[in-house]
C-alpha positions as CSV (number, residue, x, y, z in Angstrom):
1,M,15.6,7.9,16.3
2,I,18.0,7.7,13.3
3,A,16.9,10.0,10.5
4,P,16.7,8.4,7.0
5,A,19.3,9.2,4.4
6,A,18.1,12.3,2.3
7,A,16.8,11.1,-0.9
8,P,16.3,13.2,-4.0
9,A,12.9,14.9,-4.1
10,T,10.3,12.9,-5.9
11,A,7.8,14.5,-8.3
12,I,4.8,14.8,-6.4
13,R,1.8,16.8,-7.6
14,A,-0.2,18.9,-5.3
15,W,-2.6,16.8,-3.1
16,P,-5.0,15.8,-4.1
17,Y,-3.8,14.8,-7.4
18,D,-5.9,16.2,-10.1
19,P,-4.5,15.5,-13.6
20,A,-6.6,16.6,-16.6
21,V,-6.9,13.0,-17.6
22,A,-8.4,11.9,-14.3
23,T,-12.1,12.3,-15.5
24,G,-14.9,9.7,-15.8
25,D,-14.9,6.1,-14.6
26,C,-12.7,4.5,-17.2
27,A,-9.5,2.6,-16.3
28,M,-6.3,4.4,-16.3
29,S,-3.1,3.3,-17.8
30,V,-0.7,2.9,-15.1
31,A,2.8,1.3,-14.7
32,I,3.5,-0.7,-11.7
33,R,7.0,-0.9,-10.4
34,L,9.0,-1.5,-7.2
35,A,9.2,1.7,-5.2
36,R,12.7,3.4,-4.9
37,P,14.3,5.4,-2.1
38,T,13.5,8.4,-4.2
39,D,10.0,7.5,-3.7
40,L,10.1,8.2,0.0
41,E,8.2,11.5,0.1
42,F,5.2,10.0,-1.7
43,L,5.1,6.8,0.4
44,V,5.2,8.9,3.7
45,E,2.6,11.2,2.4
46,G,0.3,8.3,1.1
47,N,0.7,6.4,4.3
48,A,0.0,9.6,6.5
49,R,-3.1,10.2,4.5
50,M,-4.2,6.6,4.5
51,A,-4.0,6.7,8.3
52,A,-6.0,9.9,8.7
53,E,-8.6,8.8,6.2
54,T,-9.3,5.2,7.6
55,Q,-8.4,5.3,11.3
56,G,-8.5,9.2,12.1
57,R,-4.9,8.9,13.1
58,E,-2.2,11.7,12.7
59,L,1.0,9.8,12.4
60,D,4.5,11.1,13.5
61,R,5.9,11.9,10.1
62,G,9.5,11.4,11.3
63,L,8.7,8.0,12.7
64,L,6.8,7.0,9.5
65,A,9.7,8.2,7.2
66,E,12.1,6.1,9.5
67,G,9.6,3.1,9.1
68,V,9.4,3.5,5.4
69,A,13.0,4.0,4.9
70,A,13.7,0.8,6.9
71,V,12.0,-1.3,4.0
72,F,14.6,-0.1,1.6
73,G,17.4,-1.2,3.9
74,D,16.0,-4.7,4.5
75,A,14.3,-6.8,2.2
76,T,12.8,-9.0,4.9
77,K,10.7,-6.1,6.1
78,G,8.9,-6.2,2.8
79,R,8.7,-4.2,-0.5
80,Y,6.7,-1.2,-1.7
81,Y,5.0,-1.1,-5.1
82,I,4.1,2.0,-6.9
83,A,1.4,2.8,-9.4
84,D,2.7,5.5,-11.7
85,D,0.7,7.3,-14.4
86,G,4.0,8.3,-16.3
87,E,4.2,11.6,-14.5
88,A,4.2,10.8,-10.9
89,P,3.2,8.2,-8.3
90,I,-0.5,7.8,-7.9
91,G,-0.8,4.7,-5.7
92,L,1.0,2.4,-3.4
93,L,1.0,-0.7,-1.5
94,L,3.5,-2.7,0.8
95,V,3.9,-6.5,0.7
96,T,4.9,-8.0,3.8
97,F,5.5,-11.7,4.4
98,E,4.0,-14.3,6.9
99,W,5.3,-17.9,7.2
100,S,2.6,-20.5,7.2
101,D,3.6,-23.7,9.0
102,W,0.4,-25.4,7.8
103,R,1.4,-24.8,4.2
104,A,5.1,-24.6,4.3
105,A,4.9,-21.5,2.2
106,W,4.6,-17.8,2.6
107,F,1.5,-15.6,2.6
108,W,2.0,-12.1,1.1
109,W,0.3,-9.5,3.2
110,L,-1.0,-6.4,1.3
111,T,-0.7,-3.4,3.6
112,S,-0.4,0.4,3.5
113,V,-2.7,0.5,0.5
114,Y,-3.3,4.0,-0.8
115,V,-4.6,5.4,-4.0
116,V,-4.7,9.2,-4.3
117,P,-8.4,10.3,-4.1
118,S,-8.9,12.0,-7.4
119,V,-8.1,8.6,-9.3
120,R,-9.9,6.2,-7.3
121,G,-12.3,4.1,-9.1
122,R,-10.1,4.3,-12.2
123,G,-8.3,0.7,-11.8
124,V,-5.3,1.9,-9.9
125,F,-5.6,-0.5,-7.0
126,T,-6.6,-3.2,-9.4
127,S,-3.5,-2.8,-11.4
128,L,-1.3,-2.9,-8.3
129,Y,-3.2,-6.1,-7.1
130,R,-2.9,-7.8,-10.5
131,H,0.9,-7.2,-10.7
132,V,1.5,-8.4,-7.1
133,L,-0.7,-11.4,-7.6
134,A,1.1,-12.3,-10.7
135,E,4.4,-12.0,-8.9
136,A,3.0,-14.2,-5.9
137,R,1.6,-16.9,-8.3
138,S,5.1,-17.2,-10.1
139,D,6.7,-17.9,-6.7
140,L,6.4,-21.3,-5.8
141,E,7.2,-20.4,-2.1
142,V,4.0,-18.3,-1.8
143,C,0.8,-19.9,-1.0
144,G,-1.5,-16.9,-1.0
145,I,-2.3,-13.2,-0.5
146,R,-3.9,-11.8,2.4
147,L,-4.9,-8.2,3.5
148,Y,-6.8,-6.6,6.6
149,V,-9.1,-4.0,6.1
150,D,-11.3,-1.8,8.6
151,E,-14.7,-3.6,8.3
152,R,-16.1,0.0,8.3
153,N,-14.2,0.8,5.2
154,Q,-17.2,-0.6,2.9
155,A,-15.8,1.2,-0.3
156,A,-12.4,-0.7,0.0
157,C,-14.1,-4.1,1.0
158,A,-16.1,-3.7,-2.4
159,V,-13.0,-3.1,-4.4
160,Y,-11.1,-6.0,-2.8
161,Q,-14.1,-8.3,-3.4
162,R,-14.3,-7.2,-7.1
163,C,-10.6,-8.3,-7.4
164,G,-11.4,-11.8,-6.1
165,L,-10.4,-11.5,-2.5
166,Q,-12.8,-13.2,-0.2
167,D,-13.3,-12.6,3.6
168,G,-11.2,-15.0,5.3
169,G,-13.2,-15.3,8.3
170,F,-10.6,-14.0,10.6
171,R,-10.7,-11.1,13.1
172,V,-7.6,-9.2,13.9
173,F,-6.8,-8.6,17.6
174,E,-3.7,-6.5,18.5
175,Q,-1.9,-4.6,21.3
176,D,-0.3,-1.7,19.7
177,F,2.8,-0.5,21.9
178,T,3.3,2.5,19.6
179,L,0.1,4.2,18.5
180,G,-2.4,2.6,20.8
181,P,-6.1,1.7,19.9
182,A,-7.6,3.2,16.9
183,A,-10.2,5.8,16.9
C-alpha cells in the first residue's frame, strides 16, 4: 500500500464538534467548497465515523486515507465537497459518477455523506445538497442525482426526502471483496 503524501494539518475541532453557536434548531450559515488535500484528516475521520455509526464497521484508517487521497489525484474517481462554518469543516460528501446509457448522460451519486453530530438538524446536509444539485443542474451532461442509504437509517431517509429526493425503487446488491458483508 502506498501511503498518501503528507498534507498540512487541517483545523479539526475535538469530536464531536461543539461550537457555542450550535444550539437550537435554526439553520447554520455554512460555506460549501470543494475539498482540498489539506482536508484529508477531516475526510478520513468523517468517513470512519460514518461507517461506524451507520454500518457498525471499523475501517482501516490507512486504507481509508489512501482511498480518500486517491480522489485528489484522479478526478474520474469523484470529488469531495466540504461544508465549513468559517472555522472548521463540519460536513462532507463525495460525488461519484455513473454513465446512463438510457439517458446518454451522467448520474452523480452522493456517497460518503457525513455531518458532525452536534450540528445535525441545522441544515448542513441541505446546504451541501443544494450546492451539488445546482452544479449538477448547470451541467448539460448530468441527468440526475442518486444516493443510497441503509433503509434502517430512518433519520437520513427523512432528511433526503425533505430535500426532494425520492425512493428510486431499487435495491442494491453487492459482493464486497474488501470489507465483506455489513453488520
